[in-house]
Structure formats: C-alpha cells, structure tokens
N, C-alpha and C positions, 0 to 999 in steps of 0.2 A: 946874699945867701939866704935861703929859706930857713925857717925854724927847724924843719926836719933835718936839713944838712947840718945846721949848727949843733943839734943834739947828737947826731952821729959822730961828727968830727970833733966837736968841743969836749964831749964827755967820754967818748969811746963807747957809749951805749949803742946797742943795735936795736932797731925798731922792727917789729914784725910788720908784715904787709898791712894788716888791719890797723895797727897803731899808726903807721905812716899815713894811711888813708884818712883816719880820724883826725890826726894832727894837721894834715894838709887842709881838710875841710874847715876846721876851726880857725886855722891861720888865715885862710882866704876871706874869712868873715868875722874879724875881731869885733866883739861887742854884740854879736847876734846870738840869741839863745836857740839851741837846737834841742828838741824834745827827744827822749829815748826812742819813741816809736819812729820818728823821722830818721834817726841815726841807724836804727835796726834795719829799716827799709833801704836806706841809701848805701850804707857801708857793708851790711851783712846780707841784704836781700831777703830778710825775714818779713813775714806778714805783720800787719799792724797790731794784731792781737797776741803776738808772741810774749810768753811769760819767761823772761830770762834776765840774768844779771850781767850779760856779756858786756854791755856798754859800761856799766859801773866798774867792772873788773879792768877793762882796757883804759878807762880814764884814770883809775888808780895807778896802773902801771906807768902811764904817761907822766902823771904827777911825780912819781918816784924818779923817773928819768930826767925830769925838769928841776929836781931839787937843787937848791943853791942858786937858782936864777930868779932874782927878784923882779926882773923885767917881764916875766911871763907867768901868768897864773890861769889855771882852769878853775872857774868857779862853778859850784853847784847851785842852781836856783831851784829851791825846794818845790816839788810837784810840777816843775816846768822843764828842766833840762840842764844843759851845760853851756857856759860862755867862756871863750878865751879872751883874756885881757892882756895887753902889752903895755909896758911902761910903768908898772907899779901903781900904788894907791888903790883905793876902793872904787867900785863902780857906783854911780848914782845916775838918776835921770833928771835933767833940768825940767821942772814943772812948767816953765814958760814955753819951751819949744820941743820938748821930748828928746833932746840930744843926749847922747852918752857923755858923762862927765866923770872926773876922778877926784872931786872935792866933796868928801862925805860930810864935812862940817857944814857945808851949805845945802847939800841935797839929800842927806839921809842915807839909809841903807840901800844895798843893791836891789834893783828891780829888773824885770824883764824888759829888754829893749824891743825885741821883736821875736816872735815865736814861729818857727817853721814847723808846721804840723804835718 
C-alpha cells in the first residue's frame, strides 16, 4: 500500500489532488531533496521565477496529516527544498561514499543528498 493510501485509509484524512501528487513524488524518491522551484514546475506548472508559498503550505498540510507517524517525516533542508524520510531517525550523509544514512551520532546533521533543480 502506498503512503498516500495509508494516509487516506489509516487516518481518515482526505488529500487534495496537489497534496496527493506531492506526496507521491516524495514517496517515489525517499531521501532525494526537491527544490521549491522544481516542485512548483512539476506539480503546479508554475514558471521557475514564481514567488509563492504554495509548496510550503502544502507541505505543512501534509505534515499535519502525517502527524503521529514516526516512520515518515518530511524534512525541510534550508535554502534547498524538501526530503521525505521513511523509517525514523535523522538523515545524514556518509562522507566516505555519499550514501544516505540514519545515524546522526556518526554522520552529523542532515545534508542534501541530491537536488533536483
């Protein structure tokens, strides 16, 4: 069952079409950071220079609908974008091979894994 289906069936929350599209994209690419401009183009069809808080508002709504789920977190990467993480723990990047890891004691604070601009 996809995360979108889990949210709708598990919590009784309804997702708007844009929330569903955003959650589906993040779920298909866990650990990948998507910039606001990429999401505005991909999900909303806006130009890259659009000045809007649409992405932030939709992410905030998704976070509220995901409350209580320790296994799914949508992180904000300051000045970069958003990352969906499954499985709990914090995100870090292994300095030896660049792989996403969830051991902050060893690898430090979250960093961008990859940025889709």
